[in-house]
C-alpha positions as CSV (number, residue, x, y, z in Angstrom):
1,M,89.5,136.2,99.1
2,K,90.0,133.6,101.8
3,D,90.6,129.8,101.3
4,E,90.1,127.7,104.8
5,Y,92.2,124.3,104.8
6,H,92.0,122.2,108.0
7,P,95.4,122.4,110.2
8,K,97.2,119.4,108.5
9,Q,96.6,120.6,104.8
10,A,97.4,123.7,106.1
11,N,100.7,122.3,107.2
12,I,101.7,120.5,104.2
13,L,101.1,123.7,102.4
14,S,102.9,126.0,104.3
15,R,106.2,123.8,103.9
16,S,105.6,122.7,99.9
17,L,105.0,126.5,99.3
18,V,108.8,127.4,100.5
19,G,110.0,124.1,98.4
20,Q,109.5,121.7,100.5
21,N,109.5,118.2,98.4
22,S,106.8,116.3,99.9
23,I,104.6,113.2,99.7
24,L,101.3,112.7,100.8
25,V,99.8,109.2,101.9
26,C,96.1,109.7,102.8
27,G,92.7,107.9,103.2
28,R,89.9,108.8,100.7
29,G,88.3,112.3,102.1
30,F,91.4,113.4,104.2
31,G,91.6,116.8,101.1
32,K,94.7,115.8,99.2
33,S,93.2,117.5,95.8
34,I,92.2,120.6,97.6
35,C,95.6,120.5,98.9
36,G,97.4,120.3,96.1
37,R,95.5,122.6,94.0
38,G,95.4,125.4,96.6
39,L,99.7,124.9,96.4
40,V,99.3,125.3,92.7
41,Y,97.7,128.6,92.5
42,L,99.1,130.0,95.4
43,N,102.2,129.8,94.0
44,A,101.0,131.1,90.7
45,V,100.0,134.5,91.9
46,N,102.7,134.9,94.7
47,Y,105.6,133.5,92.8
48,Q,108.7,135.1,93.9
49,G,111.3,132.2,93.4
50,V,113.3,131.8,89.7
51,L,112.4,132.8,86.3
52,P,114.0,130.5,83.4
53,P,115.5,132.3,80.3
54,Q,113.1,134.2,78.9
55,G,112.1,132.7,75.3
56,K,113.6,129.2,76.6
57,T,111.1,127.3,77.9
58,K,107.3,127.5,79.2
59,F,107.0,128.2,82.5
60,Y,104.1,126.8,84.7
61,N,102.7,125.2,87.4
62,V,101.7,121.4,86.9
63,I,98.5,119.6,88.7
64,A,98.9,115.9,86.8
65,M,96.6,112.9,87.4
66,P,97.0,109.5,85.7
67,A,94.5,111.0,83.3
68,L,93.3,114.1,81.7
69,P,89.7,113.3,81.6
70,Q,90.2,112.5,85.6
71,A,92.4,115.7,85.9
72,K,89.5,117.6,84.3
73,K,86.9,116.3,86.6
74,I,88.4,117.0,89.9
75,H,90.7,120.4,89.5
76,W,89.7,122.7,86.0
77,E,86.1,124.0,87.0
78,P,87.4,125.0,90.8
79,L,90.4,126.8,89.2
80,Y,88.4,128.3,86.1
81,Y,86.2,129.5,88.9
82,L,89.0,131.1,90.8
83,F,90.5,132.9,87.8
84,T,87.6,134.2,86.2
85,E,84.6,134.8,88.7
86,T,87.5,136.2,91.7
87,P,89.6,138.7,91.9
88,L,92.1,136.4,90.7
89,A,90.2,137.0,87.2
90,N,92.6,140.9,87.0
91,L,95.9,138.7,86.8
92,V,94.5,136.4,83.9
93,R,96.3,136.7,80.0
94,S,94.3,134.1,78.1
95,I,92.3,130.7,79.4
96,N,92.7,127.7,76.8
97,R,89.8,125.5,78.0
98,S,90.2,122.6,75.7
99,E,94.0,122.5,76.6
100,C,93.5,123.3,80.4
101,I,95.9,125.8,80.3
102,I,96.1,129.3,82.3
103,N,98.5,132.2,81.1
104,L,98.9,134.8,83.5
105,K,100.3,138.3,83.5
106,G,103.8,139.2,84.5
107,D,106.3,137.2,85.6
108,R,104.2,134.5,86.8
109,P,103.7,130.9,86.2
110,G,100.5,129.6,84.7
111,I,99.0,126.6,85.3
112,I,98.4,123.5,83.2
113,L,96.5,120.3,84.0
114,T,97.8,117.2,82.3
115,G,97.2,113.3,82.2
116,L,100.9,111.4,82.7
117,N,99.4,107.9,81.3
118,D,97.9,109.5,77.8
119,D,101.4,110.6,76.8
120,N,103.8,109.8,79.5
121,G,104.9,113.1,80.5
122,D,105.3,114.2,77.1
123,K,102.7,117.0,77.6
124,V,104.9,118.5,80.1
125,R,108.5,116.7,80.0
126,G,110.1,120.6,78.2
127,L,108.3,123.1,80.7
128,S,110.2,125.0,83.7
129,I,107.9,123.9,86.4
130,P,107.9,125.4,89.8
131,K,105.2,123.8,91.5
132,L,104.2,120.1,90.6
133,V,101.6,118.4,92.3
134,I,101.1,114.7,91.1
135,D,97.5,113.8,92.2
136,E,96.5,109.4,92.5
137,F,100.2,108.6,92.4
138,Q,99.6,105.1,93.2
139,D,98.0,104.8,89.7
140,V,101.2,106.4,87.0
141,K,102.8,104.4,85.3
142,P,106.6,103.6,86.5
143,G,109.4,105.9,85.4
144,I,107.5,108.9,84.3
145,W,108.7,111.0,87.6
146,S,112.5,110.7,86.6
147,S,112.0,112.3,83.0
148,L,109.6,115.0,84.9
149,K,112.3,115.6,87.5
150,P,114.5,117.7,85.1
151,A,111.2,120.2,83.9
152,V,110.6,120.7,88.2
153,D,115.0,121.3,88.3
154,R,115.4,123.9,85.9
155,C,113.5,126.5,87.6
156,S,114.7,125.3,91.3
157,G,111.1,123.6,91.9
158,S,109.8,121.5,93.8
159,A,107.1,118.6,94.1
160,L,104.1,117.6,96.2
161,V,103.2,114.0,95.4
162,C,100.0,112.2,96.4
163,G,97.8,109.6,96.8
164,T,96.4,106.4,98.4
165,P,98.3,103.0,99.2
166,K,97.5,100.1,97.3
167,G,99.9,98.0,99.1
168,K,103.6,97.0,100.1
169,G,106.2,96.2,97.0
170,T,104.1,98.7,94.3
171,Y,106.1,101.5,93.2
172,F,104.1,103.9,94.9
173,H,105.5,102.2,98.0
174,K,109.0,101.6,96.6
175,F,109.0,105.6,95.6
176,C,108.2,106.7,99.3
177,K,111.2,104.9,100.4
178,E,113.7,106.5,98.0
179,M,112.3,110.2,98.1
180,I,112.5,109.9,101.9
181,Q,115.8,108.6,101.9
182,L,116.8,111.9,99.8
183,G,115.0,114.3,102.3
184,W,112.0,114.3,101.1
185,K,109.0,115.1,103.7
186,Y,106.5,112.5,104.6
187,Y,103.2,112.7,105.4
188,N,100.9,110.3,106.1
189,Y,96.7,110.6,107.3
190,G,93.6,108.6,107.3
191,T,90.4,109.9,106.1
192,A,89.4,110.4,109.7
193,D,92.3,113.2,110.1
194,N,89.8,115.7,108.4
195,P,87.9,117.5,110.5
196,Y,85.5,118.7,108.0
197,L,84.0,115.7,107.0
198,P,80.7,115.2,108.5
199,N,79.2,111.8,109.6
200,I,82.9,110.6,109.8
201,E,81.3,107.4,111.9
202,K,78.9,106.5,109.0
203,I,81.4,106.8,106.4
204,L,83.5,104.7,107.7
205,E,81.3,101.9,109.0
206,E,79.8,102.0,105.4
207,A,83.5,101.7,104.1
208,Q,84.2,98.6,106.1
209,K,80.7,97.1,105.2
210,G,81.7,97.2,101.5
211,L,85.4,97.0,101.3
212,T,87.8,93.6,102.5
213,K,89.8,94.5,105.5
214,R,92.6,95.2,103.2
215,E,90.8,97.4,101.1
216,Y,89.8,99.2,104.0
217,N,93.0,99.8,105.8
218,C,94.7,101.1,102.6
219,E,91.9,103.3,101.3
220,Y,90.8,105.0,104.4
221,L,93.4,104.3,107.2
222,A,96.8,105.2,104.5
223,S,98.2,101.9,106.0
224,W,100.5,100.1,103.7
225,E,99.6,96.4,104.0
226,D,100.6,93.3,102.7
227,F,99.3,91.3,99.7
228,P,97.9,88.0,100.4
229,G,99.0,85.4,98.3
230,Q,95.9,83.8,97.5
231,I,94.0,86.9,95.3
232,Y,90.5,85.3,95.8
233,D,90.7,85.4,100.1
234,C,87.5,86.3,101.3
235,L,85.8,83.4,99.6
236,E,84.4,81.3,102.1
237,E,82.1,78.2,102.4
238,D,79.2,80.6,102.3
239,N,79.9,81.8,98.8
240,I,80.0,78.5,97.7
241,I,77.3,77.2,95.4
242,L,76.8,73.5,96.8
243,E,75.0,70.6,94.7
244,E,72.4,69.7,96.9
245,D,71.4,73.4,96.9
246,N,70.3,72.7,93.3
247,I,69.9,76.0,91.6
248,I,70.0,74.5,88.4
249,D,69.8,70.9,87.5
250,D,71.2,69.0,85.0
251,S,68.4,69.7,82.4
252,G,68.9,73.5,82.8
253,V,65.7,73.9,85.0
254,M,65.9,76.5,87.7
255,T,64.5,75.1,91.5
256,K,65.7,78.6,92.4
257,E,64.6,81.6,90.4
258,L,67.1,83.6,89.0
259,D,66.0,87.0,87.5
260,S,68.5,87.1,84.6
261,Y,71.1,85.2,83.4
262,V,74.4,86.8,81.0
263,M,77.5,84.9,79.7
264,G,80.9,85.7,80.1
265,I,83.7,84.4,76.9
266,D,87.0,84.0,77.3
267,W,88.6,83.3,73.6
268,G,91.3,81.0,72.8
269,D,91.8,78.3,70.2
270,I,93.4,75.7,73.4
271,N,91.8,76.6,76.8
272,P,88.6,79.1,75.9
273,A,86.2,79.4,78.2
274,I,82.4,80.0,78.3
275,A,80.8,80.8,82.1
276,I,77.0,80.8,83.1
277,V,76.3,83.4,85.7
278,G,72.5,84.4,87.1
279,L,71.6,87.7,89.0
280,K,69.0,88.3,91.4
281,D,67.9,91.3,93.2
282,F,69.3,94.8,93.3
283,P,72.1,95.8,94.0
284,Y,72.6,92.4,92.2
285,K,73.8,89.0,93.8
286,Y,76.2,87.3,91.2
287,Y,75.9,83.3,90.9
288,L,78.4,81.4,89.0
289,V,76.0,78.6,87.8
290,D,77.6,76.2,85.0
291,F,80.7,76.8,82.7
292,W,82.4,75.3,79.9
293,E,86.4,75.3,79.2
294,G,88.2,73.9,76.1
295,N,90.9,71.1,77.1
296,P,90.1,71.1,81.1
297,D,92.6,68.0,81.7
298,G,95.5,70.1,79.8
299,S,95.8,68.7,76.5
300,N,96.7,71.0,73.5
301,N,94.1,70.0,71.1
302,S,92.8,73.0,68.9
303,I,89.2,74.1,69.4
304,V,87.6,75.3,66.3
305,F,86.0,78.7,66.4
306,D,82.8,77.2,65.4
307,E,82.8,74.7,67.6
308,L,83.0,77.0,70.2
309,K,80.3,79.3,68.6
310,R,78.1,76.1,68.9
311,I,79.0,75.5,72.2
312,A,77.7,79.1,73.0
313,S,74.7,78.9,70.9
314,E,73.7,75.9,73.0
315,Y,74.3,77.6,76.1
316,A,72.5,80.6,75.1
317,E,69.4,78.8,74.6
318,K,69.6,76.7,77.3
319,Y,69.7,79.7,80.0
320,N,67.6,82.2,78.3
321,I,71.0,84.5,78.0
322,H,70.2,88.3,78.0
323,S,73.5,89.5,77.4
324,V,77.2,88.3,76.3
325,Y,80.3,89.7,77.6
326,P,83.3,88.6,75.6
327,D,86.9,89.3,76.3
328,V,87.4,92.5,74.7
329,F,91.6,92.5,74.3
330,Q,92.9,89.7,72.1
331,P,94.0,90.4,69.1
332,G,91.4,89.9,66.4
333,N,88.4,89.9,69.2
334,I,86.5,92.6,66.7
335,D,86.1,89.3,64.0
336,F,85.1,86.7,66.6
337,I,82.5,89.5,68.2
338,S,80.8,90.4,64.8
339,E,81.1,86.4,63.7
340,F,79.4,85.7,67.3
341,A,76.3,88.7,66.9
342,M,75.3,86.4,63.8
343,T,74.8,83.6,65.5
344,P,71.5,82.8,67.1
345,G,70.9,83.5,70.7
346,L,74.0,85.5,70.8
347,N,73.2,88.7,69.0
348,N,72.9,90.6,72.3
349,I,76.7,90.7,72.2
350,V,78.8,94.3,73.2
351,E,79.4,96.1,69.8
352,P,83.2,96.9,69.4
353,Q,81.9,100.5,68.8
354,S,79.7,100.9,72.0
355,E,80.1,102.8,74.8
356,D,79.9,99.6,76.6
357,Y,83.0,98.1,74.7
358,Q,85.3,100.9,76.0
359,K,84.2,100.7,79.9
360,M,85.3,97.0,79.2
361,R,88.6,97.6,78.1
362,S,89.1,100.3,80.6
363,L,88.6,97.4,83.8
364,Q,92.7,95.7,84.1
365,V,92.8,92.0,85.3
366,M,93.8,93.1,89.0
367,P,90.8,95.8,89.9
368,S,88.3,93.5,88.3
369,M,89.9,90.5,90.4
370,A,89.9,92.7,93.4
371,M,86.3,93.6,92.3
372,L,85.0,90.0,92.5
373,N,86.8,89.6,95.9
374,R,84.7,92.4,97.4
375,L,81.5,91.0,96.3
376,F,82.3,87.4,98.3
377,K,82.8,89.7,100.8
378,Q,79.5,91.2,100.4
379,K,77.9,88.0,100.0
380,R,77.0,89.2,96.4
381,F,78.6,86.9,94.6
382,F,78.4,82.9,94.4
383,I,80.2,80.0,92.6
384,S,79.3,76.4,91.8
385,S,81.1,73.7,94.2
386,K,82.5,72.4,90.8
387,I,84.7,75.6,90.3
388,E,85.6,76.6,93.3
389,H,89.2,74.9,93.1
390,Q,90.3,77.3,90.3
391,F,89.0,80.1,92.3
392,R,91.1,79.1,95.7
393,A,94.1,78.4,92.8
394,I,94.4,82.2,91.2
395,V,97.4,83.8,93.0
396,R,99.9,86.5,93.4
397,K,103.4,86.5,92.0
398,R,106.5,87.1,94.3
399,D,109.0,89.4,94.3
400,R,112.0,87.5,93.2
401,W,114.1,89.5,96.1
402,S,112.6,89.9,99.2
403,G,109.9,86.9,98.4
404,A,106.9,89.0,99.1
405,Y,103.7,88.7,97.1
406,T,102.9,92.1,94.6
407,D,99.9,92.7,93.1
408,E,100.8,90.8,90.1
409,L,98.9,87.7,88.9
410,D,101.4,84.3,89.0
411,K,100.6,83.7,85.2
412,S,100.9,79.7,86.2
413,S,97.3,80.0,88.0
414,R,94.5,78.3,85.4
415,R,91.7,80.8,85.5
416,H,90.2,80.4,82.1
417,I,86.9,79.8,83.6
418,N,87.2,82.4,86.6
419,D,88.6,85.0,83.5
420,A,85.1,84.6,81.3
421,C,83.4,85.0,84.7
422,R,84.9,87.9,85.5
423,Y,84.1,89.7,81.9
424,A,80.3,89.4,82.8
425,V,80.5,90.2,86.8
426,A,83.1,92.8,86.7
427,N,81.5,94.9,83.5
428,I,78.2,94.5,85.5
429,E,79.2,95.6,88.8
430,N,81.4,98.3,86.9
431,T,78.1,100.2,85.1
432,L,76.4,99.8,88.6
433,N,79.7,101.9,90.4
434,L,79.5,104.4,87.3
435,M,75.3,104.7,87.5
436,Y,74.6,104.3,90.7
437,G,77.8,104.9,92.8
438,Y,77.8,101.1,94.5
439,Q,81.1,100.0,96.1
């Protein structure tokens, strides 16, 4: 059998196969997953390196990603095909599909897939690993590499770490700088460096339309970009709903027809918040048309839960709310959700046992804020001028030593209404992404 790699992939493979520790920082579509998978199976079937003491340690090449389901989706079927439907099947001793393990005959190392964030790397920590490939390293928890390094050193192995930049100052960025100083080979390629991609001009054009400039530079040019201080740096004047636009008047009458309304809720006994978002067209345009926040003046008066339910019920009736999206992370929220479901007008709220609830738990703060910022850029997200100040005041944290902005939220930013809005908009948009592939 013959594999075809484009020249830049082949160069990385040839160096990595002879033991060069390498970092591949590349754009989407460059082919880093194909390159990493090729390194692992070629090393497995042709292995001539150091053997660990028999019976002392398990001997496997490893393909690792942040989560095991992600690794299965990208890597398992191609590997399974290679070792069951090609001549490589003659080398197989056994295959464990549930654990994603391929055992080979003789002194050849097997192959294991793993999700590093699932168990902090515990599944592979005690192995001897001649070749370790970490795919999407930018999403791996900090510190896991140091616990895997002994497993690679145990048989004089080597690693290929692959990822797409998120920005300067991130763990991945710091890792690259440290490993380069230790002699690792560093490769940096954009999406356009893959000559096998068809219609590359169209791919890049569509990406530029859908992403912010900074996101595009990171994800398609593989550029290390500075983070801006303001999180919603794509919020412009034409994203603002002015009072004279009269989408909703004070009595709740629609003067501009929207298709439906949803509610987002941020719990809290001091600063609970409610956001009313109107939807129109498809893919949706989102309009933050109304909101409520407890103690907006900064006072510390406790807001009893029954009062929050009463206010939410009034908003639900006023706007004929279609669905309710609450914060699913705060302690006790399951009890809150159950009580809300029994309140008139609020019964269409996400259930803790539902698939939607689990999807909501997968949405993290910074990625979901980045999603809203992208919607501002696409002119698909509009907010009332009455809340513009809160969105503009949400900023990133500064690194205490360098002063550079990091991809972390400055906790002093007041954002309760933003959070309530984010629970609704980001979860709806995430569902669209999963179902239809929208950026």
